[in-house]
C-alpha positions in Angstrom: 4.3 -23.0 -6.1 4.7 -21.5 -2.0 2.1 -18.7 -2.7 -0.2 -20.9 -4.2 -0.5 -24.8 -4.1 1.4 -24.6 -0.8 -1.3 -22.6 1.2 -4.3 -24.6 -0.3 -2.9 -27.9 0.7 -2.5 -26.4 4.2 -6.2 -25.0 4.5 -7.7 -28.4 2.7 -5.6 -31.0 4.4 -7.3 -32.2 7.5 -4.6 -32.6 9.6 -3.6 -29.2 9.3 -7.1 -27.3 10.2 -6.0 -25.5 12.7 -5.2 -21.4 13.2 -1.4 -21.6 13.2 -1.5 -23.5 9.4 -4.3 -21.3 8.4 -2.0 -18.3 9.4 0.9 -19.5 7.9 -1.1 -20.2 4.8 -2.4 -16.6 4.9 1.3 -15.3 5.4 2.7 -17.8 2.2 -0.4 -16.0 0.0 0.6 -12.6 0.9 4.4 -13.3 0.3 3.6 -15.3 -3.2 1.6 -11.6 -4.0 4.7 -10.1 -3.5 7.0 -12.1 -5.0 4.4 -11.6 -8.3 4.8 -7.9 -7.7 8.5 -7.9 -7.3 9.0 -10.4 -10.7 6.6 -8.2 -12.8 8.2 -5.2 -11.7 11.9 -6.2 -11.9 11.1 -7.9 -15.2 9.8 -5.1 -16.8 12.6 -3.0 -16.2 15.4 -5.7 -16.8 13.8 -6.1 -20.6 11.7 -3.1 -21.5 10.0 -3.6 -24.5 11.4 -2.1 -27.5 8.2 0.1 -28.7 9.8 1.8 -32.0 12.5 -1.1 -33.7 15.0 0.6 -35.4 14.6 3.7 -34.0 16.0 5.6 -30.8 13.4 7.7 -28.5 14.7 10.7 -26.9 13.4 14.2 -26.3 14.5 17.5 -25.0 13.1 17.3 -22.1 15.3 16.3 -19.2 16.6 13.0 -20.9 18.8 10.9 -18.7 18.0 13.1 -15.6 16.1 12.0 -12.5 13.1 13.7 -11.8 12.0 14.6 -8.2 7.9 13.8 -7.6 5.6 15.3 -4.8 2.2 14.0 -5.2 -0.2 17.1 -5.0 -3.4 17.4 -2.7 -5.4 16.1 -5.3 -3.7 12.6 -5.8 -3.4 12.2 -1.9 -7.5 12.8 -2.1 -7.6 10.3 -4.7 -6.1 7.4 -2.7 -7.6 8.4 0.6 -11.0 8.5 -1.4 -10.3 5.0 -2.6 -9.7 3.6 0.7 -13.0 5.2 2.1 -14.9 3.6 -0.6 -13.6 0.3 -0.2 -14.2 0.8 3.5 -17.7 1.9 2.7 -18.2 -1.2 0.4 -17.1 -3.6 3.1 -19.3 -2.1 5.8 -22.2 -2.3 3.9 -21.4 -5.7 2.4 -21.0 -7.0 5.9 -24.2 -5.4 7.2 -26.6 -6.5 4.3 -25.1 -10.0 3.5 -25.1 -10.9 7.7 -21.4 -11.8 7.7 -21.3 -11.3 11.1 -22.4 -13.6 13.9 -25.9 -12.6 15.4 -25.4 -14.2 18.8 -27.3 -12.9 21.9 -25.1 -10.7 24.1 -24.1 -12.9 27.3 -25.6 -11.3 30.8 -23.6 -11.7 33.6 -25.5 -13.2 36.6 
C-alpha cells in the first residue's frame, strides 16, 4: 500500500505536484520494493517448500554446516558486464530517443 498506492496519489494529486512530494513518492517506491524483497525472502525461509513429501532429503556433503563462499573472477566480471550493458543501453537510448533537452547554450554578454 505504501509502496504502490500512496506514491501514485502523491504524483497525480494536483496539490502535491512539487519536487518534495515527488522525492517522497520515489523513496516510498524504493522502500516498497525492499519490503517486497524482505517478505519474499523471509517467507521462503520461514515456510520452505516440501519438495518430496514423505521423504527426508539428505546428502553426504557437509549437511548442517555453514559453507563459505567466495565469488570467482568470472562471477565478478559477469556482474560488471551486466552493469556495463545496462549503462550502454541507457546511454544509447537517451541519445537515439532524444530524452535529453536540446537547449541552445547560454552565451554570457
